[in-house]
C-alpha positions as CSV (number, residue, x, y, z in Angstrom):
1,M,6.7,-5.3,-13.0
2,R,10.2,-6.4,-13.6
3,L,13.1,-4.6,-11.6
4,P,16.5,-4.0,-13.1
5,S,19.3,-6.3,-12.1
6,L,21.0,-4.0,-9.6
7,V,17.9,-4.1,-7.8
8,R,16.2,-7.5,-8.4
9,V,14.2,-8.7,-5.7
10,V,12.7,-12.5,-5.9
11,L,10.2,-14.1,-3.6
12,A,11.0,-16.8,-1.2
13,L,9.3,-19.2,1.5
14,L,11.0,-19.7,4.6
15,L,9.8,-22.7,6.5
16,L,9.8,-22.5,10.1
17,T,9.5,-25.7,12.2
18,I,9.2,-23.7,15.6
19,V,6.1,-21.6,17.1
20,A,7.0,-17.7,16.8
21,A,5.2,-14.7,16.1
22,A,6.0,-13.7,13.1
23,G,0.9,3.1,-6.5
24,C,0.3,4.6,-9.0
25,G,-0.6,1.6,-11.0
26,S,-2.0,-1.9,-10.6
27,K,-2.5,-5.1,-12.2
28,H,-6.0,-6.2,-13.3
29,A,-7.6,-9.1,-14.7
30,G,-9.4,-6.8,-17.4
31,S,-9.5,-3.1,-18.3
32,S,-12.1,-0.7,-18.3
33,K,-12.5,2.7,-19.3
34,R,-10.5,5.0,-17.1
35,V,-9.7,8.8,-16.2
36,R,-6.0,9.5,-15.0
37,V,-6.3,11.6,-12.1
38,A,-3.4,14.2,-10.6
39,A,-4.4,15.3,-7.2
40,A,-2.6,17.2,-4.8
41,A,-1.5,15.0,-1.8
42,S,-3.8,16.1,0.8
43,L,-6.6,14.8,-1.1
44,A,-5.3,11.1,-1.2
45,R,-7.8,9.4,1.2
46,A,-10.7,11.6,0.3
47,F,-10.0,11.2,-3.3
48,E,-9.7,7.1,-2.7
49,E,-13.4,7.0,-1.4
50,V,-14.6,9.7,-4.2
51,G,-12.8,7.3,-6.8
52,R,-14.5,4.2,-5.8
53,A,-17.8,6.0,-5.7
54,F,-17.3,7.5,-9.3
55,Q,-16.5,4.2,-10.3
56,A,-19.6,2.1,-9.0
57,E,-21.9,5.2,-10.3
58,T,-20.4,5.3,-14.0
59,G,-18.3,2.3,-14.6
60,I,-15.1,4.6,-15.1
61,E,-12.1,3.5,-13.4
62,P,-10.0,6.2,-11.4
63,V,-5.8,6.2,-11.4
64,M,-4.7,8.5,-9.3
65,T,-1.5,10.0,-8.9
66,F,-0.7,12.2,-6.0
67,G,1.8,14.6,-5.0
68,S,2.8,18.4,-4.6
69,S,0.7,20.4,-6.8
70,G,3.5,22.5,-8.1
71,L,5.3,19.7,-9.0
72,L,2.0,18.0,-10.8
73,A,1.5,21.0,-12.8
74,K,5.2,20.8,-14.0
75,Q,4.6,17.2,-14.9
76,L,1.4,18.6,-17.1
77,E,3.9,21.4,-18.8
78,Q,6.1,18.7,-19.4
79,G,3.5,16.5,-21.2
80,A,2.1,14.3,-18.7
81,P,-0.8,12.7,-19.7
82,F,-3.5,13.4,-17.2
83,D,-7.2,13.7,-17.8
84,V,-8.1,16.0,-14.6
85,F,-5.8,17.9,-12.5
86,A,-6.9,18.8,-8.9
87,S,-4.7,21.5,-7.1
88,A,-4.6,22.4,-3.3
89,N,-4.9,26.0,-4.4
90,V,-6.3,27.8,-7.7
91,G,-2.9,29.1,-8.5
92,F,-1.4,26.2,-10.1
93,V,-4.7,25.3,-12.1
94,D,-4.3,29.0,-13.8
95,Q,-0.8,28.1,-14.4
96,V,-1.6,25.0,-16.5
97,V,-4.4,26.9,-18.3
98,K,-2.4,29.7,-19.0
99,A,0.2,26.8,-20.3
100,G,-2.7,25.4,-22.7
101,V,-2.6,21.9,-21.5
102,C,-5.6,22.4,-19.5
103,D,-9.2,23.4,-20.6
104,G,-9.9,26.9,-18.8
105,A,-13.5,26.4,-20.0
106,T,-13.7,23.3,-17.2
107,Q,-11.9,25.2,-14.2
108,S,-13.9,25.2,-11.0
109,R,-13.1,25.5,-7.5
110,Y,-14.0,22.5,-5.4
111,A,-13.1,22.8,-1.8
112,L,-11.5,25.1,0.3
113,G,-8.9,23.4,2.5
114,Q,-8.1,23.5,6.6
115,I,-4.7,22.8,8.1
116,V,-3.9,21.8,11.4
117,V,-0.9,20.9,13.7
118,W,-0.6,17.2,14.2
119,S,1.4,14.8,16.3
120,T,1.9,11.2,17.7
121,K,2.0,12.4,21.0
122,E,1.4,16.0,21.9
123,V,0.6,19.3,20.2
124,P,1.0,23.0,21.7
125,A,-1.9,25.0,23.3
126,K,-1.6,27.3,20.3
127,L,0.4,27.6,16.9
128,A,2.5,30.1,18.3
129,D,3.8,28.3,21.2
130,L,5.8,25.9,18.2
131,A,8.7,29.0,18.9
132,D,9.6,27.2,22.5
133,P,12.7,24.8,21.9
134,R,10.8,22.2,23.5
135,W,9.7,21.8,20.0
136,K,12.6,20.6,18.1
137,K,11.3,19.5,14.6
138,I,8.6,20.7,13.0
139,A,7.5,19.5,9.6
140,L,5.6,21.5,6.8
141,A,5.4,20.7,2.9
142,N,7.9,22.3,1.0
143,P,6.5,26.2,0.5
144,A,8.0,26.1,-3.2
145,H,5.5,24.2,-4.5
146,A,3.3,22.9,-1.8
147,P,-0.1,24.9,-1.1
148,Y,-0.2,23.5,1.9
149,G,3.0,24.2,3.1
150,M,2.6,27.8,1.9
151,A,-0.2,28.1,4.0
152,A,2.0,26.8,7.0
153,R,4.4,29.4,6.5
154,E,2.2,32.3,6.0
155,A,0.5,31.3,9.4
156,L,3.7,30.8,11.4
157,T,5.0,34.3,9.7
158,K,2.3,36.4,10.8
159,L,2.2,35.1,14.0
160,G,6.3,36.3,14.0
161,V,7.6,32.6,14.7
162,Y,8.8,31.6,10.8
163,D,12.2,33.4,10.7
164,Q,13.1,32.0,14.1
165,L,12.4,28.3,13.6
166,E,14.3,28.6,10.0
167,K,17.0,30.3,11.5
168,E,17.6,27.9,14.5
169,G,17.1,24.8,11.9
170,R,14.0,23.5,13.5
171,L,12.1,23.0,10.2
172,V,11.8,19.8,7.9
173,F,10.2,20.2,4.6
174,G,8.5,17.3,3.1
175,E,8.1,17.0,-0.7
176,N,4.0,17.3,-0.3
177,V,2.1,17.5,2.8
178,Q,1.3,13.3,2.7
179,Q,5.4,13.1,3.2
180,T,5.3,15.8,5.9
181,M,2.6,14.0,7.7
182,Q,4.7,10.5,7.5
183,Y,7.6,12.4,9.1
184,A,5.3,12.6,12.2
185,K,3.6,9.3,12.1
186,S,7.5,7.9,12.3
187,G,8.7,10.2,15.3
188,N,11.0,12.0,13.0
189,V,9.8,15.2,14.0
190,D,7.8,16.3,17.1
191,V,4.8,17.9,15.1
192,A,3.7,18.4,11.3
193,I,1.9,21.3,9.6
194,V,-0.7,19.1,7.5
195,A,-4.2,18.9,6.0
196,L,-7.0,18.2,8.3
197,S,-8.1,16.1,5.5
198,L,-5.0,13.6,6.6
199,A,-5.8,14.3,10.3
200,V,-9.1,13.0,10.6
201,V,-8.1,9.6,8.9
202,A,-4.7,9.3,11.1
203,D,-4.2,6.3,13.8
204,G,-4.1,7.9,17.0
205,G,-2.4,11.5,17.7
206,Q,-3.5,14.8,18.7
207,V,-4.6,17.9,16.6
208,L,-4.5,21.2,17.2
209,A,-6.4,23.8,14.8
210,I,-5.0,26.5,13.1
211,D,-7.2,29.5,12.5
212,P,-8.0,30.2,8.5
213,S,-7.5,34.0,9.2
214,L,-3.5,33.4,9.5
215,H,-3.4,32.4,6.0
216,A,-4.6,33.0,2.5
217,P,-7.7,30.9,2.1
218,L,-6.8,27.4,0.4
219,D,-9.0,27.8,-2.6
220,Q,-8.9,24.5,-4.3
221,A,-9.6,24.1,-7.6
222,L,-9.5,21.6,-10.7
223,A,-9.8,21.7,-14.3
224,V,-10.3,19.1,-17.0
225,C,-6.6,18.6,-19.2
226,G,-5.3,17.3,-22.5
227,K,-7.2,16.4,-25.8
228,G,-7.4,12.3,-25.8
229,A,-10.1,10.0,-25.4
230,G,-10.1,10.7,-21.3
231,T,-11.6,14.1,-21.8
232,E,-15.2,13.2,-21.4
233,S,-14.3,10.8,-18.4
234,G,-12.5,14.1,-16.9
235,K,-15.4,16.1,-17.2
236,K,-17.5,13.3,-15.5
237,F,-15.4,12.9,-12.6
238,A,-15.4,16.7,-12.4
239,A,-18.9,16.7,-12.2
240,F,-19.3,13.9,-9.8
241,L,-16.9,15.9,-7.3
242,A,-19.4,18.8,-7.6
243,S,-22.2,16.5,-7.2
244,P,-24.2,16.1,-3.7
245,K,-22.6,12.7,-3.5
246,G,-18.9,13.8,-3.7
247,R,-19.5,17.1,-1.7
248,A,-20.7,14.7,1.1
249,I,-17.5,12.4,0.9
250,M,-15.0,15.8,0.8
251,T,-17.2,16.9,4.1
252,R,-16.4,14.1,5.7
253,Y,-12.5,14.5,5.2
254,G,-12.7,18.1,6.6
255,F,-13.1,20.0,3.4
256,V,-15.2,22.9,2.9
257,P,-17.8,23.0,0.1
258,P,-17.1,25.5,-2.4
259,D,-20.3,27.7,-2.5
260,D,-20.1,28.4,1.3
261,A,-19.9,31.9,1.3
262,G,-18.5,32.0,4.4
263,A,-15.8,29.5,4.3
264,A,-13.1,31.8,3.8
265,A,-13.9,33.3,7.2
266,R,-14.8,30.3,9.2
267,P,-13.4,30.3,12.9
268,A,-10.9,27.5,13.3
269,P,-12.0,24.0,12.7
270,T,-13.0,22.1,15.3
271,I,-12.6,18.1,15.3
272,P,-14.8,16.1,17.4
273,A,-13.3,13.6,19.2
274,L,-15.4,10.2,20.0
275,P,-16.7,9.4,23.4
276,R,-14.3,7.1,25.0
277,A,-17.1,5.2,26.7
278,E,-18.8,4.5,23.3
279,V,-15.7,3.2,22.0
280,D,-15.3,1.0,24.8
281,A,-18.9,-0.3,24.5
282,V,-18.0,-1.3,20.8
283,V,-15.2,-3.7,21.8
284,E,-17.1,-5.4,24.4
285,A,-20.0,-5.7,22.2
286,W,-17.6,-6.9,19.7
287,L,-16.4,-9.6,22.2
288,A,-19.6,-10.5,23.2
289,A,-21.3,-11.4,19.9
290,Q,-18.1,-13.7,19.3
291,N,-18.4,-15.6,22.4
292,A,-22.2,-15.7,22.2
293,G,-21.9,-16.8,18.6
294,D,-24.5,-14.2,17.7
295,F,-23.4,-13.3,13.9
296,D,-26.2,-11.0,13.3
297,A,-25.2,-8.9,16.3
298,Y,-21.4,-9.1,14.9
299,Q,-22.2,-8.0,11.6
300,A,-24.3,-5.0,12.7
301,L,-21.2,-3.6,14.4
302,Y,-19.1,-3.2,11.1
303,D,-19.1,-0.2,8.7
304,D,-20.4,-0.9,5.0
305,R,-17.1,0.8,3.9
306,F,-14.9,-1.8,6.0
307,G,-12.0,-3.8,5.2
308,G,-10.0,-6.3,7.2
309,I,-7.1,-8.5,7.4
310,K,-6.9,-12.0,9.0
311,R,-3.5,-13.5,9.9
312,V,-2.8,-16.9,11.1
313,G,0.8,-18.1,11.9
314,A,2.5,-16.2,8.8
315,R,-0.6,-16.5,6.4
316,T,-2.3,-13.6,5.1
317,W,-5.9,-12.9,3.9
318,K,-7.5,-9.6,2.9
319,F,-10.8,-9.0,2.6
320,D,-13.5,-6.4,1.7
321,R,-16.9,-6.3,3.6
322,T,-18.2,-9.2,1.7
323,G,-15.5,-11.2,2.0
324,W,-14.8,-10.9,5.4
325,F,-18.3,-12.0,6.6
326,K,-18.3,-14.9,4.2
327,D,-15.0,-15.9,5.9
328,R,-16.4,-15.1,9.5
329,G,-19.9,-16.8,8.8
330,R,-17.8,-20.2,8.9
331,M,-15.8,-19.2,11.7
332,F,-19.5,-18.5,13.6
333,K,-20.6,-22.1,12.8
334,A,-18.7,-23.7,15.7
335,P,-18.5,-21.9,19.6
336,M,-15.4,-20.0,19.9
337,T,-13.6,-18.1,22.8
338,V,-12.1,-14.4,22.3
339,T,-10.6,-12.7,25.0
340,A,-8.8,-9.4,25.0
341,E,-5.9,-7.7,27.1
342,D,-3.6,-5.0,27.3
343,V,-6.5,-3.0,25.6
344,E,-5.2,0.5,24.1
345,V,-7.2,3.2,23.0
346,H,-6.3,6.2,20.9
347,V,-9.1,8.6,20.1
348,S,-8.1,11.2,17.0
349,G,-11.0,13.1,16.3
350,P,-13.8,11.1,14.4
351,T,-11.8,7.8,14.8
352,A,-10.4,5.6,17.5
353,V,-7.3,3.3,16.7
354,V,-7.9,0.1,19.4
355,R,-4.8,-2.0,20.1
356,L,-5.4,-5.3,22.3
357,T,-3.6,-8.7,22.4
358,Q,-6.3,-11.1,21.4
359,T,-6.5,-14.8,22.1
360,F,-8.9,-17.0,20.2
361,A,-9.3,-20.5,20.6
362,Q,-11.9,-22.8,18.4
363,G,-12.0,-26.6,19.0
364,K,-8.1,-27.7,18.5
365,F,-7.3,-24.7,17.3
366,K,-6.0,-21.5,19.6
367,D,-3.6,-18.8,18.6
368,T,-2.7,-15.3,20.0
369,G,-1.5,-11.8,19.0
370,T,-2.0,-8.3,18.5
371,K,-5.3,-7.1,16.7
372,Q,-6.1,-3.6,15.8
373,L,-9.3,-1.9,15.3
374,V,-10.3,1.3,13.7
375,I,-13.7,2.5,14.9
376,A,-15.4,5.6,13.3
377,R,-18.6,7.2,13.3
378,A,-21.4,6.2,11.0
379,A,-24.9,7.0,10.1
380,G,-25.9,4.3,12.8
381,G,-23.6,5.2,15.4
382,L,-20.0,4.0,16.1
383,R,-18.6,1.3,13.7
384,I,-15.8,-0.6,13.2
385,A,-14.3,0.6,10.0
386,R,-11.0,-1.8,9.9
387,E,-9.9,-4.8,11.5
388,E,-6.6,-6.2,11.1
389,M,-4.5,-9.2,12.9
390,L,-1.2,-7.6,12.8
391,A,0.6,-10.6,14.1
392,S,-0.2,-14.4,14.9
393,T,1.2,-17.1,17.3
394,V,-0.6,-20.5,16.6
395,L,-0.5,-22.0,20.0
396,D,-2.2,-25.2,19.5
397,G,-3.6,-27.1,16.2
398,P,-2.8,-26.7,12.6
399,G,0.4,-24.7,12.1
400,A,1.6,-24.8,15.6
401,A,4.4,-27.0,14.5
402,T,5.1,-25.6,11.1
403,S,4.0,-22.2,10.8
404,T,5.5,-20.3,7.5
405,A,7.3,-16.5,7.2
406,F,7.2,-14.8,3.9
407,G,10.7,-14.4,3.0
408,V,12.7,-12.8,0.3
409,V,16.0,-13.1,-1.4
410,A,17.6,-10.0,-2.8
411,D,20.6,-8.2,-3.6
412,Q,20.5,-5.1,-2.1
413,G,24.0,-5.1,-0.7
414,G,23.8,-8.7,0.0
415,T,21.6,-11.7,0.1
416,W,18.5,-11.3,2.4
417,L,15.7,-13.6,3.0
418,V,12.9,-11.3,4.2
419,V,11.0,-13.2,7.1
420,G,8.4,-10.5,7.9
421,R,7.3,-6.6,7.9
422,G,9.6,-4.7,10.6
423,D,7.1,-2.5,11.9
424,D,7.4,-3.9,15.4
425,V,11.0,-4.7,15.3
426,E,13.5,-1.5,16.4
427,G,16.6,-0.7,14.2
428,D,19.8,0.0,16.0
429,G,19.9,3.2,14.3
430,A,23.0,2.9,12.5
431,R,22.3,2.4,8.6
432,T,25.3,0.9,7.2
433,D,24.5,0.1,3.6
434,G,22.0,1.6,0.6
435,G,21.9,2.7,-2.9
436,G,19.9,1.9,-5.9
437,G,19.3,3.0,-9.1
438,D,17.0,3.1,-12.3
439,G,14.4,4.3,-9.6
440,F,14.7,2.3,-7.1
441,A,16.4,2.8,-3.5
442,Y,17.5,0.8,-0.3
443,S,18.7,1.1,2.9
444,V,19.9,-1.2,5.8
445,N,20.3,-1.3,9.4
446,E,23.3,-2.7,10.8
447,G,20.9,-4.8,13.3
448,V,17.6,-4.7,15.3
449,K,17.5,-4.4,18.8
450,Q,15.0,-6.8,21.1
451,L,15.2,-9.5,18.8
452,G,12.6,-12.6,19.9
453,P,14.5,-15.7,21.2
454,A,12.5,-17.4,18.5
455,W,14.3,-15.6,15.8
456,Q,17.8,-15.4,17.9
457,K,17.9,-19.3,17.5
458,L,17.6,-19.0,13.8
459,V,21.2,-17.6,13.6
460,G,23.5,-20.1,12.3
461,T,20.6,-22.2,10.6
462,Q,20.9,-23.7,7.3
463,V,18.6,-22.5,4.5
464,T,18.2,-24.2,1.1
465,T,17.5,-22.0,-1.5
466,Y,15.9,-23.2,-5.0
467,P,15.7,-23.9,-7.8
468,S,19.7,-24.6,-7.6
469,A,18.9,-26.4,-4.3
470,T,21.9,-24.3,-2.9
471,T,22.5,-25.0,1.3
472,C,23.5,-21.3,3.0
473,T,23.7,-20.0,6.4
474,I,21.5,-17.3,8.3
475,A,24.3,-15.1,9.6
476,S,22.2,-12.3,11.2
477,F,19.2,-10.0,11.2
478,H,18.9,-6.5,10.0
479,K,16.0,-4.0,8.9
480,L,15.7,-3.6,5.2
481,Y,14.0,-0.4,3.6
482,L,12.6,-0.5,0.1
483,L,11.4,2.2,-1.9
484,T,10.6,3.4,-5.2
485,P,10.3,7.4,-5.0
486,H,8.6,9.3,-7.0
487,F,10.7,10.5,-10.0
488,S,10.9,14.3,-8.5
489,T,11.9,12.8,-5.5
490,E,14.8,10.7,-7.4
491,A,15.8,13.8,-9.0
492,A,16.6,16.0,-6.1
493,W,18.7,13.1,-4.5
494,R,20.7,13.7,-7.5
495,G,21.2,17.5,-6.7
496,D,18.5,18.2,-9.9
497,E,15.8,20.1,-7.6
498,D,13.8,21.9,-10.1
499,G,13.5,18.7,-12.7
500,D,15.4,20.0,-15.4
501,G,17.8,17.6,-16.0
502,T,21.1,19.9,-14.6
503,P,22.1,19.4,-11.4
504,E,22.2,22.4,-8.9
505,S,23.8,20.8,-6.5
506,A,25.7,17.9,-5.1
507,P,23.9,14.5,-5.1
508,L,22.4,13.0,-1.7
509,T,24.9,10.4,-0.6
510,G,26.3,8.2,2.1
511,A,24.4,8.6,5.5
512,G,22.3,11.4,4.3
513,L,20.7,9.4,1.5
514,L,20.1,6.4,4.2
515,D,18.5,8.5,6.3
516,T,16.1,9.8,3.4
517,V,15.3,6.4,2.1
518,V,13.7,5.7,5.4
519,D,12.2,9.3,6.1
520,A,10.8,9.3,2.4
521,G,8.2,6.2,3.6
522,A,10.3,3.3,2.6
523,T,8.7,-0.2,3.3
524,D,10.6,-1.7,5.8
525,Y,11.2,-5.4,6.3
526,L,12.7,-7.8,9.1
527,V,15.5,-9.4,6.9
528,A,18.0,-12.5,7.5
529,K,21.4,-12.0,6.0
530,L,22.2,-15.2,3.8
531,D,25.8,-16.3,3.1
532,G,26.8,-18.8,0.3
533,C,23.3,-18.6,-1.2
534,R,22.5,-17.8,-4.9
535,D,21.0,-14.6,-5.3
536,T,19.0,-15.6,-8.6
537,D,17.2,-18.1,-6.4
538,T,13.4,-17.7,-5.6
539,V,12.3,-20.0,-2.8
540,G,14.3,-20.5,0.7
541,V,13.5,-23.2,3.1
542,L,14.8,-23.9,6.5
543,G,16.4,-27.3,6.5
544,T,16.4,-29.6,3.6
545,S,12.5,-30.8,3.5
546,A,11.1,-28.8,0.8
547,A,10.3,-30.9,-2.5
548,A,11.2,-29.0,-5.8
549,W,9.0,-29.4,-9.0
550,R,10.9,-29.4,-12.3
551,Q,9.9,-27.7,-15.5
552,V,9.7,-30.1,-18.7
553,D,8.7,-30.0,-21.7
554,D,4.9,-31.4,-22.8
555,D,3.9,-30.2,-26.2
556,A,0.5,-31.7,-25.9
557,A,-0.4,-30.7,-22.6
558,A,0.8,-26.9,-23.6
559,T,-1.5,-27.0,-26.4
560,A,-4.5,-28.3,-24.7
561,A,-3.8,-25.7,-21.6
562,A,-3.3,-22.4,-24.1
563,A,-6.8,-23.7,-25.7
564,A,-8.5,-24.3,-22.7
565,F,-7.0,-20.7,-21.2
566,A,-8.6,-18.9,-24.0
567,K,-12.1,-20.2,-23.3
568,L,-12.2,-18.8,-20.0
569,P,-14.7,-16.1,-19.1
570,T,-12.0,-13.9,-17.8
571,Y,-10.2,-14.2,-20.9
572,R,-13.2,-13.6,-23.3
573,S,-14.5,-10.6,-21.3
574,I,-10.4,-8.8,-21.8
575,Q,-10.9,-10.1,-25.8
576,D,-14.3,-8.2,-25.5
577,D,-12.9,-5.3,-24.4
578,Y,-9.9,-5.0,-26.5
579,A,-11.8,-5.5,-29.3
580,S,-14.8,-2.7,-28.5
581,N,-13.0,-0.4,-26.7
582,Y,-9.4,-0.4,-28.2
583,G,-10.2,-1.4,-31.8
584,G,-7.9,-4.4,-31.5
585,T,-7.9,-7.2,-33.8
586,G,-6.8,-10.8,-33.4
587,A,-6.1,-12.6,-29.6
588,W,-5.4,-9.9,-27.2
589,S,-2.9,-12.2,-25.3
590,D,-0.7,-12.5,-28.9
591,D,-1.7,-9.4,-31.0
592,A,-1.5,-6.6,-28.3
593,D,1.0,-4.0,-27.7
594,G,3.7,-5.8,-25.4
595,A,1.8,-9.4,-25.3
596,E,4.0,-11.9,-23.4
597,G,3.4,-14.8,-21.1
598,G,3.1,-18.5,-22.2
599,V,2.5,-22.1,-20.8
600,T,5.0,-24.1,-18.6
601,I,4.7,-27.3,-17.6
602,W,5.6,-28.5,-14.3
603,E,6.1,-32.4,-12.7
604,S,6.0,-33.3,-9.3
605,P,9.4,-34.9,-7.6
606,D,8.2,-38.4,-8.2
607,G,7.0,-38.0,-11.6
608,K,3.5,-38.7,-10.7
609,R,1.7,-35.5,-10.8
610,R,1.8,-32.4,-13.8
611,L,0.4,-29.0,-13.2
612,A,0.3,-26.3,-16.3
613,L,0.8,-22.7,-15.6
614,V,-0.5,-20.3,-18.2
615,E,-0.3,-16.4,-17.8
616,A,-0.6,-13.6,-20.4
617,R,0.0,-9.9,-19.9
618,A,-0.4,-6.8,-22.5
619,G,-0.9,-3.6,-23.1
620,T,0.2,-0.6,-21.2
621,G,-2.8,0.7,-19.6
622,C,-2.8,4.3,-18.4
623,G,-5.6,4.9,-20.3
624,D,-5.1,2.4,-23.0
625,F,-5.5,-1.3,-23.1
626,E,-4.5,-3.5,-20.6
627,G,-5.3,-7.2,-19.6
628,S,-3.4,-9.7,-17.2
629,M,-4.6,-12.8,-16.1
630,G,-3.0,-16.2,-15.1
631,A,-4.4,-20.0,-14.5
632,V,-3.4,-23.3,-13.1
633,Y,-4.2,-26.9,-14.8
634,R,-3.9,-29.9,-14.0
635,V,-2.5,-32.4,-16.8
636,D,-3.7,-35.8,-17.4
637,G,-2.2,-37.0,-20.3
638,G,-3.0,-34.8,-23.2
639,K,-5.8,-33.3,-21.4
640,V,-6.2,-30.6,-19.1
641,S,-8.4,-29.8,-16.4
642,L,-8.7,-25.9,-14.7
643,V,-7.1,-26.0,-10.6
644,S,-7.5,-22.5,-10.5
645,E,-7.6,-19.2,-12.3
646,T,-5.0,-16.8,-10.5
647,W,-2.5,-14.2,-11.1
648,F,1.2,-14.7,-10.5
649,Q,4.2,-12.8,-11.4
650,P,6.5,-14.3,-14.4
651,S,9.5,-16.6,-14.2
652,P,7.3,-18.6,-11.6
653,T,9.2,-21.5,-9.2
654,L,7.3,-24.3,-7.9
655,V,8.0,-25.7,-4.3
656,D,6.0,-27.9,-2.3
657,T,7.2,-26.0,1.3
658,N,4.9,-27.4,3.6
659,G,4.6,-31.2,2.3
660,D,0.8,-30.9,1.8
661,G,1.7,-32.4,-2.0
662,Q,0.7,-28.8,-3.6
663,P,3.6,-26.7,-4.3
664,E,3.6,-22.9,-4.0
665,I,4.1,-20.9,-6.7
666,A,7.4,-18.3,-6.2
667,S,8.0,-15.6,-8.3
668,P,9.5,-12.4,-8.0
669,E,7.6,-10.2,-5.5
670,E,4.7,-12.4,-4.8
671,L,4.2,-15.9,-3.5
672,V,0.9,-17.9,-4.7
673,G,0.0,-20.8,-2.5
674,W,-2.7,-23.5,-2.2
675,D,-5.7,-22.9,0.5
676,G,-7.5,-26.6,-0.2
677,K,-10.1,-24.9,-2.5
678,T,-8.0,-22.5,-4.8
679,Y,-4.7,-20.8,-5.7
680,S,-4.3,-17.3,-4.2
681,S,-1.3,-14.8,-3.6
682,L,-0.1,-15.1,0.1
683,Y,2.3,-12.5,-0.1
684,G,3.5,-9.8,-2.1
685,L,6.5,-7.7,-1.5
686,D,5.6,-4.1,-1.4
687,L,8.4,-1.8,-2.5
688,G,7.1,1.3,-1.3
689,F,5.9,2.5,-4.7
690,H,5.9,5.9,-4.8
691,D,6.1,7.1,-8.3
692,C,3.5,7.1,-11.1
693,G,3.2,4.1,-13.4
694,C,2.3,6.1,-16.2
């Protein structure tokens, strides 16, 4: 994705010679048959799992768009190309069927939703207690178009407290139930009334069940929409959701099966909490298995749907369960010592979040940092569902003296070098800059609090940016928030609340917009403000030790690389899909709609080595053909040999930042590096994408 020039964001790499702790659409190597699903925000986590199971069974890839049911219904009426509409209540499905954009014959109820009160710290003893002034800010989804917000308003009204809360200005409305949950997670409100389905997967927090008799049943219904090629896939998705497999998944996320005759009169939901002793036992077994080198016992502790993130210094790797154990299998080949200190356990219903300070030592290597485990109940007992090393400081061994940190040069109100995520850094509260346009927004804090001494020492340090080799200086540190809002949110910021193109009120500007960008769930980064840099450069390196490769002309090598690229199995697979499923003729990388890419040749600073980078992108996706892939080749005269098949963003810059002789590939929004065996993504810039790519 290329950003507008006003908000261009390009990747960089900052080489630190110190010891320090540092959406709707996606790209695919190939394109498979797809179904486009518009779903209520309350379904986000449940439908992610439903989608994976559906694709595994049918081979059809679901492309999900989540939002408030009312706004999704409006999008359908305005021509949005969805194949399935899954609403949080039946009324909005009736609306789109009446409008003729969805098929009434396919309409069915798939679940009954439930609402709860959720907070990161404390919830009231009963719902009516929210009238107490101690609950200063209470969030709920906008009742104008969000069914869960309608139910929350109805329950509060029936208890006689809604008008009081509204009059006292204590109500905060989220665009949908997901954004409402984010308000509570960020601490911007005291409590939020949200879907049980979101509360059961929250990392920590407290929950109060709400008696469903206080509001009309949240009858959640769906229908198959449109008349295109995705209609049959839409019917298959609806059938899968109604199948025993689909219902089992939905039940785990707090939804009542649609054929439960007593569903509307069910008592208030209960969320059984995991026993603390059992959670502690999993952590103890996890430590013991590693220190004993017992790989079988270690594997038995992890859930089948596990996902993990590994960090060493500033490098990051993401794994599914298979990849995690492939990586850990190498780790278990040598003795290790793993210790855990400052262990914190937060139990929230069926999950527990464990945070601890881990110190890992093996041979000459040693690092320490914060680790997080998410533990959930599975068929065989409690299992680790997610593991992430949140930060790693290398104390001994490779990387101790030359750790690297992800960086970005951006023109959001200045030139910035992003050196890490801002989750663990607190802004000073004064947001002094912000803006955006063309579907993008940003906000900047004036400064940060409690910045570590390692970062403080970098103020005044020289940074060299490439490819221009310009020298500039780190002036100060800040928090930068990046957001690509949903188009309806952007319209509301312009004062066009109903999205008809005519503003009904003054646009949101100044401090109000800055705070709203943050409150809307923007991605935050710790950034260094640079003085004297060029914002067109893509790589920034502390000091002047990096070695920039240069782009050269070599027609023979380019021809050979293009020919080799077209013979790769991935390329042929995309070609088969283009021809078989979409009736394409000719080469997909040349003849498909929007085809672009090509070959660039790069030469090392000493002129002794050359690499060829080949990239190809074509199609639009969104139910139509899409293909994208890339590869790196070693050039030897007129011959080429494959180094690694990998994806990288357009307009790359090659710079060897760590002196290993193998350059990193820096492009807008992504950094690709060499791990000794292959090129793979080291970092990707998260632009807080909330919009629909289609």
